[in-house]
N, C-alpha and C positions, 0 to 999 in steps of 0.2 A: 412521611419521611421522618427519619429518626434522628436528625442532627439536633443534639440537645445541649451543645456547648460544653461538654465535659471531655476529659481525656480518655482514650481507649486504645490500648495496644500501641501507645506512643504516637498516635495520630490525633491531632487536635481537630475537633469537629467545628465546622463553621455554622453560623446561624442558619436555620431552615429558610429557604426561599422558594417561591412558587416558580415552577418551570412549566413551559407549554407542553401539552400532550398532543400526540398525533394519531387520533383514532383511525384504525383501518389503513394506516399508511403502507404503501407498497414500497418494496426495496428499490423500485425504479426511481423513486423520488431522489435518492441520494447516491445511487450507483454511478460511478465514473464511467463515461462512455467507453474509455479504453478497457475497462473491466469487462463490459458486455461483449465488445468486439473480440477481445482476446479469448473469451470463453467460446464464442462462436467458432473462431479459428481452431481452438483446441478440439472441439467436438468434430471438426471436419478432418482432423489429422488422421492419416491412414493408420489403422491398428488401434486407435484409442478405444473404440467401442469394445473390441475384443478384450483388452486389458481391463477396462472398466467393469465389464460383466464378470470376468474371471475373479477379479479381486473383490468385487462386491459380495460374491458368494463365499469367498475363502478367508477374507480378513478376519482375524479373531477379535471382533469388536467386544464380545462378552468378556474376553480375557483382558482387554484394555480397560474396560470399566471396573473389573474386579481389581486390577492393578492399582488404579487410583483410589479405589475404596479402601484397599488394604494398606497402602503405603503413602497416602497423602491425607491432608485434613479437609474434610468436607465442610464447606461454608454453610452455616445455619444460624438460627437464633442463639445457639449456644457456643458456636465457634466462628470467630471472625464476623461477629454480628454486624459490624459496620459495612463489611463487604456484602453481606447478605441484604442489607437495606439498599445498598447501591444497585445490586443485581435486580431486586424487585422493582425499584424505581425505574431502571433502564427498560425492563420489560413492560412496565406500565406506560412509560412515555412513548415507546415504539409499538405498543399494543401487541406484544408477543404473548399469546395466551398461555403457553406452557413455559414456566420458568425452568431453564436448563440447569442441571446440577453443576456446581462450581467447586473446584478443589484448589487448595494451596499446596504446592509441592516444594520440597527443599531443594533449592538450586540457587547458587549465588548469582547466576546470569539472569539479568532482568528480561523476562519474556512472558508472553501470554499467548494462548492459542484456543481455538474453537475447533474441536474434532468430533468425529462420530459419523457413522453411516445412516443408522436408523434414527437416532436422536442425538442432537449436539451435546457435547460436554465442554465446559469452559475450564481451563487450567491456567493458573497464574503462579509464578515462581516467588519464593521468598525474596529473591533479589529485587523483583519489581515492587513487592509490597513494602520493602524497606526503603526503596528509592523515592517513591512518589508520595506527595501529600494527598489529602482526601479528594480535593477537586480534580487533581491530575489523575488520580485513580478512577474517579467517576467517569472521566472521558475514556479511559482504557476499558472499563467494564462495558460502556456503551459501544465501544469499538467491537468488542467480542460479541455482544448481542446483535450488532449489525451484521456480523458474519453469519450468525445463526438465522436471522431473518432472511438473508439473501440465499441461504442454502449452500454457503461456501464450505461448510464443514466436511461434506462428502469428498470434494476434490482435494481439500487440504489433507484429509486422512490418507487418501490414495497417494498423494505426493510424499507424505512422510514414509509410508511403507515402501514405495518404489525407490526413494532415495536411500533408505537404509538397507534394502534387500535387492538392489539392482543387480548385484552379482550372483544372487541366488534364485533368480526367476527365469533361468534358462529353459524351463519347461514350457514357458509361453511361446507359442510358435511364431515369434516375430524376430528373435535375435536381439542381442544386447544393444546393438546400435539403435534399433527401433525403440527399445525401452528408454535409452538415454535421450532420444529425440522427444519422446513423450514427457520425460522428466523436465527437459529444457522448456517445452511448451507449457507444462504445468507451472513451472517457476515464473515464466513470463506472465501467465494469467494471474498467479497469486500476488505478484508485485503490484499489478493493477488493482486487484481486489482490496489490497491494503489501503489504497487511496479512497475507495468506497467506504471501507469500515472507519477510516479516520473521519469522514463526513458524518457517519452515524454517531460516532463518539461526540462530535460537536453538537449534534441534535439532542443528545441525551444530557450532556453536561451544560450546554448553552453558556459556555465560558471560554471564549477563544484564547484568552491569556493562559488559562490552565492547560489547554491543549498544547499551546506553544511551549509552555514550561516543561510539560511531560516529554515532548520530543527533544528539547534541549538536554534534559537530564539523561535521556537514552544515549545521547551523543557524548555528553561531557561529564556525567556523573553528578554527585551530590553538590558540586560547587556552583550552585545557582547564583550566588552573590557575585561570582566572577564572570557571569555570562550576561549577554544582552540580546533581546529578541531581534532588534533591528540589525545588529551586526551578524547574527545567526542567519537571518534571511538574506543578507548581503552575500553570504558565502554561497547560497544557492544560485544567486544571480551570477556570481563570478564563476562558479562551476559550469553553469550552462553556457556562458558566453566566452570563456577563456580558451586559449590555446588555438591550435590549428587542426587540420584533418586527422593528424596522428593522434591528438588528444581525444578526438571524437571516437575513433576506433578503440582507444584504450578505455574510454568510458563504457562502451558496449561490453568489452571483455571483462572489465571489473565487475559489472553488475550481473553477468550471466549466472555465476554460481550462487547468487543471493536469492533468498525468498522474499526479502523486504526491499523496497526502494531505499535509497540513501535518505538519512533523516532530514537533512536540510531541504531536500526536494519535497518530502512529505509536508514539511512545515510551510513551504512556499505554496504548494498546491492547495493546502487547506485554507490558508489565509486568502488566496485568490477566490476560492469558492465562497468563503464567508462574506466576501464583498460583492458577490454576484446577485443578479436579480432572481435566479433560481432559488438561492438560499432564503432570500427575503420572502419570496412567495410561499415557501414551506412554512416559515415562521408566522406568516399571516393566515395560515390554514388552507392554502391552495396547493394541493399536491395530489399525485395519482394515488388511487385507492387499490387495495388488493382485489376488491370485487371486480375491478376492471382489467385485471391482469390477463384473464382468459381471452379478452377481446383485443389484446395488444398484438400488433403485427410484428413478426420477427424481422421482416424486411425493413420496416420503418425504423426499428431499433438499430439495425445494421447501418442504414443510411445515416442515422444520427451519429453513430460512432465514427463512420467514415468522415463525416463533415467535421467532427471534433478533431480527428487526426489531421485533416487538411488544414484546419485553423491553427493547430499547434505547430505544424511544420512551417506554416507561413509566418507565424509570429516568433518562432524560435530564434535565439541568438547563437545556437550551436553551429559551428562551421559546416558540419556535415549536413545538417538540416537546411542551412542556407543554400548549399549546393544542390540538394534535392529539389528545393523550391525553384531554383534557377533552371534546373533541367526541365521541370514541369512547365515553366514559363517560357522555355525556348531560348534562354539566354545564350549569347555567343561566347566563343573562346573558352569553353568549359575545360578543354584540355590544359590551357594555360593556367586556369584557376586551380585545377587539381595539382599541377606541378608546383605552383606557389604554395598551395595548402600543405603539401608534404615537403616542407622546407628542408628536412633532413635528408631526403632521398633525391631531391632535384634542387637545382639552384633556386633560391628564393629571390635572387636579384632579378629585376626586370630586364628584358631584352633591350638591345640598343635602340634608343629612340622611344622606348615605352615609358609612360608615366605611371608610377604606382597608383593603385586605386585610392589610397588614402591621401594622395597628394603630397606625400613626403618625398624628398630627393632620394635617389638610389643609395643603398648602403653597401659598403664593401664587406662588412662583417655582420654576422647574424647577432640578434639579441640573445641574451643568456637563456631566455625561455624557448628559443627556437632550436637549440642544439647546434652541433657543428657539422 
């Protein structure tokens, strides 16, 4: 590791420290169950195989590689050397044998991606390089190496091309609506895959505070001195629990066009995982190996994912998820609860003689956050 205590490209290097390495680690060790189940659902989607095979053969990957080679800066010992050190460290820690090429491209928007069909390429923008300090950037590089180890780059590349070319792929015998259904499913999967890659970034950086700082900066910019991790995580809790059923529907609609989960949610998910027994076991050297991947049961993975979803629904504070949980549990008077949930479309006041669930006396006027 090349942290030598001097300044380089405006980034102050921190003293070198020993980080744990995970020889032969399987991506199953850090993959979020929702990532795996969303990918299973995506592969079962009607028409996906047709699109996948067609685009795998026709996507101009060589052209993509030449574009970055000709119009971006390739990270090496001579260019962005500190990023090159981070990249090699990340591949060493996660035991990725072949170090993927990495490029810095001029773009003020902070972003990073891992793309490619045959071999992954990592691309980071100047906006991201300027925004993050060294330890925050180390978590991002680990995040992208995690994508590479999980094989996410193939589906990410297809999502990029389908998103940008959706109106020009009429030659695929599925129709535009089917293409958009696949794009929507790909986005749903990719949002879940980001949670997996965040975990990989933590395994590489092994500094939860740096991961949290990086996510806060993505949300609020350079003004780290004006932000607070606990308050930031509180936003995620408020977002999940706040509002009524209308807000739950709006949350779904807001996230549909996005490729990434909301930043506060990513921070909360990562902190929760860092405190879990699974994370501690990995840090202690107990984790699934790649050599065992071929013996892994797909049905077992799917059952694990389903159990995770059920647990998340059960523990969720979101009004819609609570309703789903009550339906599964056979709760009574669901119609009344739905009417009360959509306070703006049906009266939120209790019927005569009915006591509100929260024990409060009936109100004649709605609260400001309930609408009129």
